[in-house]
N, C-alpha and C positions, 0 to 999 in steps of 0.2 A: 784929483778926485772931485766928484760933484758935491756941491755944498747944499745938502738937504737933510731934513730930519725924517725919521720914520713916520711921524704924524703928517708932515707936509707931503711926504711920498704917497701915503695911503689916500689922502684927500685928493691930491692931484690925479692919482691913478683912477679913482672912482669917477672923476669928471671926464677923464680921457676915455674910459670904457663907455660911459654914457654917450659921449659925443660920437665915438666910433660906431656905436650901434645905429646911429642915425646918419652916418657920414656917407654911405654909399660907396665905400672904397671898392676898387676892382677886385682886390683880394682881401676881404675883411678878416679880422682875427676871429678865432673860434668864439662862438656866441657865449657870453657869460651874463647871467641875469644880474641886474644892478643890485638887487638885494643880496646876492651872494658876494659880490665884491665888497659890500659894506659889512659882511659878516653876520647877516641875519639868518633866520632859520630856513635854510635851503640846503639841498644836497650839494657838497662842494666838488663839482666836476666841471670839466671844460670841454675836452674833445672826446669823440667816440672814434678811436683809431681803428684801422684794419691792419693789424700786425701780421706780416708773413710768418709762416711757421719756421722755426729754427730747428735745424737738425738735432734730434735727440730731445726736443722739448715739445710739449703739447701746444697746439695752436689755439688761440682764443676762438671760441665758438659762439654763434648767435644763440639767443635763448630759443627753446623749443617753440614752434608756432602753435596756433590754435587759441581759441578764446577760452579763458578760465571758466570753470563751472560757477554759476551764480551762488553767492553765499546765502545761507539761511538767515534771514533778518532776525529770526527769533532765537538763534543760537547764541550762547554767551561767548564773549571774547576770550580766547585762550590766554592764560597767564604766561608771561615771559619771565622765566626764572633768572634772577641776577646771581652772579657768582660772588665770591668773597670780596672782590675788588669793585663790586657794584656794576659790573659789565654784563650786558645781555647779548648773547650770540644772535646774529642776524640784525640786531638794531645798532649795536655799538661796534661790532667787528664781525668779520667773516674769517673762519679758519681756512687756510689755503691747503688743499689736498696735495700732499707730497712737497710742501713748501720747504725751501732750504735758504739759509742766510746767504747774502752776497759774498761774505768773507767768513773764514773760520772764526767762531765766536771768541775762543781763547779767553774764557772767563768774563767776557763782556756781554752786554745786552745790546743788540744791534737795532737801531732805528734808521730806516731808509725813507727819504722823501723822493718819490718819483715826480719829476718836474720837467719843465722846459722853459727857457727864458722867453720864448715867444708866447707862452700861455698867459693871458691876462689874469686869470684866477691865481696862478702861481705868483705873479707879481703882487697881487693884493694880499696873498697869504704870507709873503716873505717878511714883512715887518713883525708879524706875530711870531713867526718861526725864530727870528733873531732873538726876541725877548725870551721865548720859551727855551731854546737850546742853550742860552747863556746860563740857565739855572740847572742844567742836567748834572746829575752826580757823576763821579769819576768812573763808575762801572758801566756807563752808557756810551756807546760809540755811534755818533750821528754821521750819516753818509748821504750825500746827494747822488741820485742816479738820474741822469737826463734821458728823456724819452724822445725817440724819433717817430712822432705820430703824423708826420707829413713832410713833403719835400722841403719846405722852408723851415722845418724844425731841425732837420738833419745837420745843417752846418753848426748849429748851436750845441748839439751833442759833442761834435768834434771840438768846438771852441772851448767848451767846459774842460774836456780832458787835455787839450793843449795847454790851457791856462794852468791846470793842475800839474802837468809835466814841467812847466816852466816856473812853478812856485808862486803864481800870482792869483790862483783861483779864489782864495779867501778874500783878498782885498779888492778884487774886481767884481765879485758876485752881485752885490747890490747895484753897482754902476751899470752892469749890462742890462738889468731890468729897467733902470732909469733911462738908458739910451734908447731902448726899444719902445717904452710905454709912456714916458713923460717928455723927454727931449725930442724923441723921434729922429735921432741922428742915425739910427739903424732901422731898417725897414721891417724885418720880421715877416709877418703875414701880409704886409702892405706892398711887398715887392720881393726882390731876391738879393740877399747880401752875399757877395762873392767872398771867398777866403781872403782876397787882398783887402777888401773893405773891412772885414772883421779884424784882420791883422792890423790895419791902420788904427782902428779903435783901440785895440789892446796896446798899441805902441804908445798911447798917451799914458799908459800905466807902467812904463819902464822896460818894455821888451822891444826887440827888433821886429818890425812888421813882416818882413819877408820870412824871417825865421819862424814867426808864429804861424803864418800861412802854411809853411812847409811842415811844421809839426802837426797841424790839423790833418795832413795827409799821411802821417808816418805810420809805420807798422805798430808802434806802441799804442797810438790812438785807435787804430783799427781794432786792436785786440780788446781794448776797453769798451769800445763801441759795441762789439759783438757780445761781450760778456754782459753789458747793460741790457741789451736786447733780450738775451736769454733769460736774465733775471725777471724782466718785465713780463715776458710771455709766461714763464713758469708761475709767477705770482698773480697772473690774471689782472694786472693793474691796467685797466683799459680807460683810465681817465687821469687827468692831472689837476691839482696835486693829489697824490695818494701817499699815505703813511703806512709803512709795513714794519712790524716788529719781529725780529728773529727769523724773518723769511716765512713765518707761519701764520701771522695774523695781519689781515688787511683791515685797517681802522676806518670806521664810518663816523658820521656825526651830523647833527642838524645845522651846524654852522662851523666855520673855521675854528672858532674858540672851542666849541664842543669836541671837534676832532682832536685837538691838542689835549684837552682834558681826558678823553678816552685813551689817547696814546700814553699819557702819564699813568693812567690806571692800569693799562696793560703792562707797562714797565714794572709797576709794583707787583702785579700778579706773577709775571715771569720771575722776578727776583724772589718772591715768596716760595715759588715752586722749585727754586734752585736750578733752573734750566739754562742759566746763562753760560754754564761751562760746557755745554754740549759741543 
């Protein structure tokens, strides 16, 4: 395992993102504002993917074209009503039409993070997620859902599910971010990591490299890959990281910290409404 702390990780990651933005790599990582990586008041998004439509699921659509009508400068600003949890629709979250959870809730409140290891913003977000999810109550189920938002993201969707199938996802999660964004022993957007190279990395964490690469191409991983894609399209999660509660609420925020605060508030609201048992 790599020897680093969350604080050192975040600091080093910020430096690497700043350097990468000026580095002129042939295949640069998705652009991430430096302020976002530091957790300041910006919209926490990374990539704008073009997901193919999945059979039986709606495709993501571009926003309608045309210039908006000019606002009347003399008109008063419309009030944005907050609910009992202090959340404002459109500002703090968006309700997902026809949204469904990834898994049956079975009395739990589901929180999904749509992410990918290649995403620099996800790497900056991860230390905050680690601290936040460690304090989640027992009625909350937290699940990572990896997104294939580009050809070099795809292998890491398969790598996550292969690691999960082989029982090492939890202990290797932070290490993969570190290898891609700090140590740069894996290439991510800077090149192309083959299944054999990815398998060799995971072999350092107690599995057979060839078996890992084979598992990445297995039917079980294909099934989870397709299910993840369906969930992401259905949830209209078109950037990473994205937090989704019960498949119904896509959380927004002015910073990574604020996004987690809003996720906590939505958990409290769902619990108060008694909708965890749906």
